[in-house]
Each structure stands twice: as C-alpha cells, then as structure tokens.
C-alpha positions as CSV (number, residue, x, y, z in Angstrom):
1,M,-1.0,5.6,34.2
2,K,-3.4,5.7,31.3
3,P,-3.5,2.7,29.0
4,L,-1.5,3.2,25.8
5,Y,-4.5,3.1,23.5
6,V,-6.1,6.0,25.5
7,T,-3.0,8.1,25.1
8,M,-2.9,7.2,21.4
9,K,-6.5,8.3,21.0
10,H,-5.9,11.7,22.6
11,G,-2.8,12.2,20.5
12,I,-4.6,11.4,17.3
13,L,-7.5,13.7,18.2
14,A,-5.1,16.5,19.0
15,Q,-3.6,16.0,15.5
16,L,-7.1,16.1,14.1
17,L,-7.9,19.5,15.6
18,L,-4.5,20.9,14.5
19,L,-4.3,19.5,11.0
20,L,-7.9,19.8,9.9
21,T,-7.2,23.6,9.7
22,F,-4.9,23.3,6.8
23,T,-5.4,19.8,5.3
24,A,-7.4,19.6,2.1
25,T,-10.9,18.4,2.9
26,V,-11.9,15.5,0.7
27,Q,-15.2,14.4,2.3
28,A,-17.9,13.6,-0.2
29,E,-21.3,15.0,0.1
30,E,-22.4,11.7,1.8
31,G,-19.9,9.6,3.8
32,V,-16.3,10.1,4.4
33,W,-14.9,8.7,1.1
34,Q,-14.8,10.5,-2.2
35,E,-14.8,8.4,-5.3
36,V,-12.0,9.9,-7.4
37,T,-12.6,7.7,-10.4
38,T,-14.1,4.3,-11.4
39,G,-13.9,1.9,-14.3
40,L,-10.3,0.9,-13.7
41,T,-9.3,-2.7,-14.3
42,M,-8.0,-4.2,-11.0
43,P,-6.3,-1.1,-9.7
44,Y,-3.5,-1.6,-7.1
45,G,-0.7,0.9,-6.6
46,V,-1.1,4.7,-6.2
47,L,1.7,7.1,-7.0
48,L,1.7,10.9,-6.6
49,V,4.2,12.9,-8.7
50,D,4.0,16.7,-8.4
51,D,0.4,17.4,-9.3
52,K,-0.3,14.1,-11.0
53,T,-2.0,11.0,-9.7
54,Y,-1.1,7.6,-11.2
55,V,-2.6,4.2,-10.6
56,S,-1.3,0.8,-11.6
57,T,-4.0,-1.4,-13.2
58,V,-4.0,-4.5,-15.4
59,P,-2.0,-4.0,-17.6
60,D,-1.7,-0.2,-17.7
61,I,-0.4,2.6,-15.5
62,V,-3.0,5.4,-15.8
63,S,-3.0,9.1,-15.0
64,V,-6.1,10.2,-13.1
65,N,-7.5,13.7,-13.3
66,E,-8.8,14.1,-9.7
67,Q,-11.0,17.0,-10.7
68,T,-13.0,15.2,-13.5
69,G,-12.4,11.6,-12.7
70,D,-11.1,11.0,-16.2
71,F,-8.1,8.7,-16.7
72,T,-5.6,8.1,-19.5
73,T,-3.1,5.3,-20.1
74,V,0.5,6.5,-19.8
75,K,2.3,3.1,-19.9
76,T,1.2,-0.4,-20.8
77,L,3.0,-3.3,-19.0
78,S,2.7,-7.0,-19.5
79,E,-0.6,-8.6,-18.9
80,A,-0.6,-9.8,-15.3
81,S,-1.6,-8.9,-11.7
82,P,-1.4,-5.2,-10.7
83,S,1.7,-4.2,-9.0
84,G,3.3,-1.4,-7.0
85,M,5.6,1.6,-7.9
86,L,7.5,4.3,-6.2
87,L,9.1,7.7,-6.8
88,D,12.9,7.3,-6.4
89,E,15.3,9.9,-4.9
90,D,16.4,11.1,-8.4
91,R,12.7,11.6,-9.3
92,S,12.6,8.6,-11.6
93,I,9.8,6.1,-11.2
94,V,10.5,2.5,-10.2
95,A,7.9,-0.2,-10.7
96,V,7.6,-4.0,-10.6
97,E,6.3,-5.7,-13.7
98,N,4.5,-8.8,-12.6
99,G,4.2,-10.6,-15.9
100,T,7.9,-10.6,-16.6
101,G,9.1,-10.7,-13.0
102,A,11.2,-7.5,-13.5
103,L,12.1,-4.3,-11.7
104,L,12.0,-1.4,-14.1
105,R,13.0,2.3,-14.0
106,F,11.2,5.0,-15.9
107,D,11.6,8.7,-16.3
108,R,8.6,10.9,-15.3
109,N,7.0,10.5,-18.7
110,F,7.2,6.7,-18.2
111,N,9.8,6.2,-20.9
112,Q,11.8,3.1,-19.8
113,I,15.3,3.9,-18.7
114,E,16.5,0.4,-17.5
115,V,15.7,-3.0,-16.3
116,M,17.1,-3.0,-12.8
117,A,16.5,-6.7,-12.0
118,R,15.0,-9.8,-13.5
119,G,13.9,-13.2,-12.1
120,L,11.6,-11.7,-9.4
121,G,8.9,-14.4,-9.7
122,D,5.5,-12.7,-9.2
123,P,6.4,-9.3,-7.7
124,V,3.6,-7.5,-5.9
125,T,5.2,-4.2,-4.7
126,V,8.5,-2.5,-4.2
127,K,9.9,-0.2,-1.5
128,R,13.3,1.4,-1.0
129,H,15.4,1.7,2.1
130,G,18.8,3.3,2.0
131,R,20.6,2.0,-1.1
132,D,18.5,-1.2,-1.4
133,F,15.2,-2.1,-2.9
134,Y,12.9,-4.6,-1.4
135,V,10.3,-6.6,-3.4
136,A,7.4,-8.8,-2.2
137,D,7.2,-11.9,-4.4
138,Y,3.9,-13.7,-4.0
139,D,3.1,-16.9,-6.1
140,F,-0.7,-16.7,-6.3
141,G,-0.8,-20.2,-7.6
142,N,0.5,-21.9,-4.4
143,G,0.3,-19.2,-1.8
144,E,4.1,-19.2,-1.2
145,G,6.2,-16.1,-1.3
146,R,9.4,-14.3,-0.5
147,L,10.7,-10.9,0.4
148,L,13.6,-10.1,-1.9
149,K,16.4,-7.6,-1.4
150,I,18.1,-5.9,-4.4
151,G,21.2,-3.9,-4.1
152,R,22.4,-1.3,-6.7
153,S,24.6,-3.9,-8.5
154,E,23.3,-7.2,-7.1
155,N,21.1,-10.0,-8.3
156,P,17.9,-10.4,-6.1
157,K,18.6,-12.1,-2.8
158,V,16.0,-13.8,-0.7
159,Y,15.6,-11.8,2.5
160,A,13.0,-14.1,4.0
161,E,10.6,-16.9,3.0
162,L,7.0,-15.9,3.8
163,A,3.5,-17.2,3.3
164,A,1.7,-15.0,0.8
165,P,3.5,-11.6,1.5
166,G,1.6,-8.4,0.6
167,G,2.5,-4.8,1.2
168,F,5.3,-3.8,3.6
169,H,7.2,-1.0,5.2
170,V,11.0,-1.0,5.7
171,E,12.3,0.5,9.0
172,D,15.8,0.8,10.4
173,D,15.2,-2.2,12.7
174,G,13.4,-4.5,10.3
175,V,10.6,-5.0,7.8
176,V,6.9,-4.8,8.8
177,I,4.9,-6.9,6.3
178,S,1.4,-8.3,5.8
179,E,0.8,-12.1,5.3
180,F,-2.3,-12.3,3.2
181,D,-3.3,-15.9,3.9
182,A,-2.3,-15.9,7.5
183,G,-4.2,-12.7,8.3
184,Q,-1.2,-11.3,10.1
185,L,1.0,-8.2,10.3
186,V,4.6,-9.3,11.2
187,V,8.0,-7.7,11.6
188,L,11.2,-9.3,10.4
189,T,14.3,-8.1,12.1
190,H,17.2,-7.1,9.8
191,R,19.6,-9.0,12.1
192,G,18.7,-12.7,11.8
193,H,15.4,-12.1,10.1
194,R,13.5,-13.3,13.2
195,K,9.8,-13.0,12.7
196,Q,7.5,-11.5,15.4
197,V,3.7,-11.2,15.0
198,I,2.5,-7.7,15.6
199,A,-1.2,-8.5,15.1
200,E,-3.4,-11.3,13.8
201,G,-7.0,-11.8,12.8
202,L,-6.7,-9.1,10.1
203,G,-8.7,-10.9,7.5
204,R,-6.7,-10.8,4.2
205,P,-4.3,-7.9,4.8
206,L,-2.7,-6.4,1.7
207,D,-1.0,-3.0,1.7
208,V,0.8,-1.4,4.7
209,V,1.6,2.3,5.4
210,A,3.5,3.5,8.5
211,L,2.1,6.3,10.6
212,E,3.6,7.8,13.8
213,R,1.9,5.4,16.2
214,G,1.2,2.4,14.0
215,Y,0.3,1.2,10.6
216,L,-2.6,1.5,8.1
217,V,-3.5,-1.9,6.7
218,T,-6.0,-2.8,4.0
219,D,-8.0,-5.9,4.6
220,F,-8.9,-7.0,1.1
221,G,-12.0,-9.1,2.1
222,G,-12.5,-11.7,-0.6
223,F,-13.1,-12.5,-4.2
224,D,-16.5,-14.0,-3.1
225,G,-17.9,-10.6,-2.5
226,T,-16.8,-10.3,1.1
227,Q,-16.3,-6.6,1.8
228,G,-12.9,-5.3,3.0
229,R,-11.8,-2.9,5.7
230,L,-9.3,-0.2,6.4
231,L,-7.5,-1.0,9.7
232,H,-5.2,0.8,12.1
233,V,-2.7,-1.5,13.8
234,G,-0.9,0.1,16.7
235,K,2.7,-0.8,17.4
236,N,1.3,-2.5,20.5
237,G,-0.8,-4.8,18.3
238,R,-4.2,-3.1,19.0
239,V,-6.4,-3.3,15.9
240,T,-9.0,-0.6,15.2
241,V,-11.4,-0.6,12.2
242,L,-11.3,2.8,10.6
243,D,-13.9,1.9,7.9
244,D,-15.7,-1.3,6.7
245,A,-18.6,0.1,4.7
246,E,-17.6,1.9,1.6
247,L,-14.3,0.4,0.4
248,G,-15.4,-2.7,-1.5
249,N,-12.1,-4.7,-1.7
250,P,-9.3,-2.3,-0.7
251,A,-5.8,-3.1,-2.0
252,G,-3.3,-0.3,-2.4
253,L,-2.7,2.5,0.0
254,K,-1.1,6.0,-0.2
255,V,-1.0,8.7,2.4
256,H,-0.1,12.3,1.4
257,G,-0.7,15.5,3.3
258,G,-3.4,14.1,5.6
259,V,-5.2,12.4,2.7
260,V,-5.4,8.7,2.3
261,Y,-5.9,7.1,-1.1
262,V,-7.2,3.5,-1.4
263,T,-7.8,1.4,-4.5
264,D,-10.8,-0.9,-4.7
265,L,-9.4,-3.9,-6.6
266,I,-12.7,-5.6,-7.6
267,G,-14.8,-2.5,-7.8
268,G,-12.3,-0.7,-10.1
269,R,-12.2,2.5,-8.1
270,L,-9.8,5.0,-6.6
271,L,-11.1,6.5,-3.4
272,K,-9.7,9.2,-1.0
273,A,-10.6,10.5,2.4
274,N,-9.4,12.8,5.1
275,L,-7.2,10.6,7.3
276,Y,-7.9,12.6,10.5
277,Q,-11.6,12.4,9.9
278,L,-11.4,8.7,9.7
279,F,-9.5,8.7,13.0
280,S,-12.1,10.9,14.7
281,Q,-15.0,8.6,13.8
282,A,-13.3,5.3,14.8
283,E,-14.2,3.4,18.0
284,W,-10.8,3.3,19.7
C-alpha cells in the first residue's frame, strides 16, 4: 500500500491538471504570487462578495479594485487590531470589532444593522456553523485566549480556554484551530471539547482554511522581521511548506475558485496565487 502522503500528492496533481483548464490564472510575470494591492495598514481578513474584494485593516474595511490595485474605505471601525469577517446566509456581512469587543452585522453596503453580541474581549475572527457563531478571543497582552460560541439569542459562552487562538475552521465533529504561541494546529471535539494536536512546529500559525485533504495555515513569522510561510497540514499531521519566499508576514487567508488570497500584515499587502500551481511546485 502506498503511503498516505504519496496518494495525497497524486490526488492533488490530478486536481491540478483538471482545474488549471478553467481556473483563472493569477501568476505574476515573475513568481507565483500576484501583488493585488499594497499600502494597507495591518491587513487581516479577506471577504469576497459578488465581484467585490474587501480587506479588514486598522481601523478600516476597504474595497480593493483587483484590476488597478486601488482601494477605498467602505467602513471605519474602532481603532484596534485587524479582525475577520464573513458573508452570512442572508447575504449580510458579519464582522468582529476588536476595539469594542463586539460582533456586528452589516448590509452589503456596510450600513450597520445590529450589534449581535458584546463583551467578546479581543476578538480576532468569526466563523459560522449551523445556527451558531464562533469567535476566537485572543488577549495579545498576556497571550491567553478563548474560543467563544454565540447562539442566535444567547450571550457569548466559553467553548474552550486556549493559549493564543488564531484562525479556525468548524467541522461537524469539532473545531480545528491554530494556537499562535504554541505553534500548533489542534482539534477540539464538540463532545467534551477534548483537545488533540494535529501538527506542531508550525512557527506562529494564524489563519486556517479547510481543503479536501487537509488545511492551509499561515505561519506569520515574527514582528522582528522573520519571514512567514504558507503551509499545508494534512489530516494525518504531515506538514508541507507551499511557499516561504514572497509572503512577508502572512495573516488572513481566503480560497475561492482555485485562487488563494493572503494578507501580508506587516508589509501591508494583499496577494493572490493559483492554489494548484502552489501545490505543484511544493516538495511533498
């Protein structure tokens, strides 16, 4: 029987050959990554709504013209760390406001509709699963954090205590979440919230996006100038570096139609690349 990672490699390359025929090519003239825009202030979350691209910065949410690289402010939030956002089922936009510790709902023109929850501490990002919202709350001052669960008519409840939680993905069986200070990707089971380490030695992992055979994870690097990486973590724990040269200090992730978007927090950039091209050049 072939090792799992060999099977995974063949499966990914098969996808590459099939999907490259209809996936938009985003390769720059040199290198894999295309610099969509620069000059952003600590960009983090990426949101795609119809034909518009939004990025959360400090303290603004901006709309980015991918053709020209120009960006304009569509909403100013409280001055604080950059935070995440999502497009809800009713096509409204849900975002965490770090400075006030609130979960907010906007229409697609970013007019505020409601405050969905308060008292979230220092929220980093938000995801939805079923009828519930989950928020990673990371106190940057002491490195402690929590994963919060918010029902439609509930106050925030502590789902789990964590050391420096970052991005995460909610599955039917549990929550896959990065621990920034510990350099780990872990899973918390919904039943009993037992924690199991999927992979470690990931540097300073931030955002997480689920793929068919594993997870994309941004390794932020460091504020001291240490460069970050884009990693693929298989469900078996195998870690593969997809890129470690052009990303600066990668933070937020978004995958859409075979294209991966990454924000460079320190460099103030939004980058994108063909995901399958990244897979094809990696040393699996």
